[in-house]
C-alpha positions in Angstrom: -48.4 -20.8 -11.6 -46.1 -23.4 -10.1 -44.3 -23.9 -13.4 -43.2 -20.2 -13.4 -41.7 -20.7 -9.9 -39.8 -23.8 -11.1 -38.5 -21.9 -14.1 -37.5 -18.9 -12.1 -35.1 -20.9 -9.8 -32.6 -21.7 -12.6 -32.9 -18.2 -13.9 -32.1 -16.9 -10.4 -29.1 -19.3 -10.1 -27.8 -18.2 -13.5 -28.0 -14.5 -12.7 -26.3 -15.1 -9.3 -23.5 -17.1 -10.9 -22.7 -14.4 -13.4 -22.5 -11.5 -10.8 -19.0 -10.4 -10.0 -17.5 -12.3 -7.1 -16.6 -10.1 -4.1 -12.9 -10.3 -3.5 -11.0 -9.8 -0.3 -11.6 -6.2 0.7 -8.8 -5.8 3.2 -5.1 -6.8 3.5 -2.3 -6.4 6.0 1.3 -6.3 4.7 4.8 -5.8 6.0 7.8 -4.6 4.0 11.5 -3.8 3.9 12.6 -0.7 2.2 15.4 1.5 0.9 15.4 5.2 0.2 17.1 7.9 -1.9 19.5 9.6 -1.7 21.2 6.3 -0.9 24.1 8.1 0.8 21.8 9.2 3.6 19.6 6.1 4.2 20.0 2.5 5.3 17.3 -0.2 5.4 13.8 0.3 6.7 10.7 -1.6 7.7 7.0 -0.9 7.7 3.5 -2.1 7.4 0.2 -1.2 5.9 -3.5 -1.8 6.2 -5.4 -1.6 2.9 -9.1 -1.5 2.2 -10.2 -1.9 -1.5 -13.7 -1.2 -2.9 -15.0 -2.9 -6.0 -11.5 -4.2 -6.9 -10.6 -0.8 -8.2 -10.3 2.0 -5.6 -8.2 1.6 -2.5 -7.5 3.4 0.8 -4.5 2.6 2.9 -2.8 3.5 6.1 1.0 3.0 6.1 3.5 3.3 8.8 7.3 3.0 8.2 10.7 3.4 9.9 13.6 4.2 7.6 17.0 3.8 9.2 19.7 6.4 8.4 23.1 5.7 7.1 24.6 7.8 9.9 24.5 6.4 13.5 21.5 7.7 15.5 19.5 8.9 12.4 16.1 7.7 11.3 12.7 8.7 10.0 9.3 7.4 11.2 6.3 8.2 9.0 2.6 7.6 8.9 0.7 8.2 5.6 -2.8 8.0 4.4 -3.0 6.9 0.8 -5.6 6.7 -2.0 -5.1 4.7 -5.2 -6.5 3.0 -8.2 -5.8 -0.8 -8.5 -7.4 -2.6 -11.5 -7.1 -6.4 -11.1 -5.7 -8.3 -14.1 -6.0 -12.0 -13.1 -3.6 -12.5 -10.2 -1.7 -9.3 -11.0 -2.8 -5.9 -9.5 -0.9 -2.9 -10.8 -1.7 0.2 -8.7 -0.8 3.9 -8.3 -2.0 6.8 -6.3 -1.2 9.7 -3.9 -0.3 10.0 -0.2 -0.2 12.6 2.5 1.3 12.1 6.0 3.5 13.2 8.8 7.1 12.3 9.7 9.6 12.5 12.5 13.3 12.5 11.7 16.1 12.2 14.2 19.8 12.9 13.7 21.7 12.6 16.9 20.2 15.1 19.4 18.3 16.9 16.6 14.7 16.2 16.1 12.4 17.4 13.3 8.6 16.9 12.8 6.8 17.7 9.5 4.5 16.7 6.8 5.1 14.8 3.6 3.3 14.1 0.4 3.9 11.8 -2.5 2.9 9.7 -5.4 3.5 6.0 -5.8 3.4 3.1 -8.3 3.5 -0.6 -7.6 2.3 -4.1 -8.3 1.1 -7.0 -6.2 0.7 -10.6 -7.1 -2.1 -12.6 -5.5 -1.1 -16.1 -4.5 -3.3 -18.9 -3.2 -4.6 -18.8 0.4 -4.8 -15.0 0.4 -1.0 -14.4 0.3 0.2 -11.4 -1.6 3.7 -10.3 -2.7 4.1 -6.6 -3.6 6.7 -4.1 -4.8 6.4 -0.3 -4.9 8.2 2.9 -5.7 7.2 6.1 -3.9 8.2 9.6 -4.9 8.2 11.7 -1.7 8.2 15.5 -1.1 9.5 16.6 2.3 10.1 20.2 3.3 13.4 21.7 2.2 14.2 22.2 6.0 14.0 18.5 6.8 17.0 17.2 8.7 17.7 14.5 6.2 16.6 14.7 2.6 14.5 11.9 1.1 13.4 11.9 -2.5 12.0 8.4 -2.8 11.4 5.1 -1.0 11.2 1.7 -2.6 10.1 -1.6 -1.1 9.2 -5.2 -1.3 6.8 -6.9 1.0 4.4 -9.8 1.7 0.9 -9.8 3.2 -2.4 -11.5 3.6 -5.8 -10.6 2.3 -9.0 -11.3 4.1 
């Protein structure tokens, strides 16, 4: 009886060692961005909080402020995003869809509305939980938006925990 217990310990350790390791499930990131059409938009900044399940499916909350090329113009947006992100070593390509709300200002004019989009990106996992990421977002705003925006692209850094 005792021999069975002794033999079960190495088996338990072997099974435990072969199970997938849980990775960091959450990350915080900041980014700088540009937008198209380029004649309308300047530089922007933003941030995101991401939660990933099983190293494959992610949910994200993103907030961004895109400065306009014309003085006193800008767009602030908040989006909820869902995506697939298969991990390939340190590289994580990802893509998904987003929905959200925005507020645009141009001088004294003010416009609120909804947006939707699709995005593709990649992030590189570095030691100590540091990530570097780049992304391209295709956006759909209402045709009545004060300032048209077709796409946003950005590069950023973050930390996973």
